[in-house]
C-alpha angles and dihedrals in degrees: 000000000000124000115271123229117241090257092052091048092051092046091049091049091048093050091047092049093048091046092054096040102038113164132170087237093069093057093045092050091048092051093045093050093045093049092044091056107030103040095055090045094053092041092056091048092058100098093179091076126074115267096240091050091051092049093050094046094046091048092048093049094047091046091049091050092050093046091048093050094051094040092053091051094048097045092046090051092049092047091050091053091045092050091051091050092049093046092051094046094047094040094239099128094143090059093051096105091052091046092051092048094050094043090047091058091047092048093050090052095047092044090054092047102044118002101051097045091046093052093043094048091050097042110034100078098043092046092044090053091047094049101038098028130256111292096190093101091057093051101057095135111017092168091068089068095056116109106227091183091073131159094277119068121228113278117248123197090226089066091058095091094044097058139061133017120335113227125191095357095294 
């Protein structure tokens, strides 16, 4: 076998470590970090959308990625402590690694389902206003910007009999 370069050695060690210590947390953290970086980047590059829409979407995606990353770490840590406590109280210390692994998978799933959306729904708007400035003063009368001469004409009762499906020869 030929000598490995330092990069190859490090890559081999990393792959070996991750293969032996595979946890659901690692995949979830990788996805959260990737989404938190790549989605806002690609959103801001989409020049077909309005600038304010791109800013809001990019901010929301970055915020969601950051919240997800931190939430996964915290819940996994809490679950690890809880598994240790349960194993000690029930005298199942040898099964602790299996308990941690199973509870880690469950915690990642529940965090993605409940914790992250709850935090993001509560925090996106206040943080967005704090970062980009409060836009309430610019939207004093939003109804004045509505186009009432839309694509659909006003409905008249006289047109009732001239439209739709005819039933029973009426």
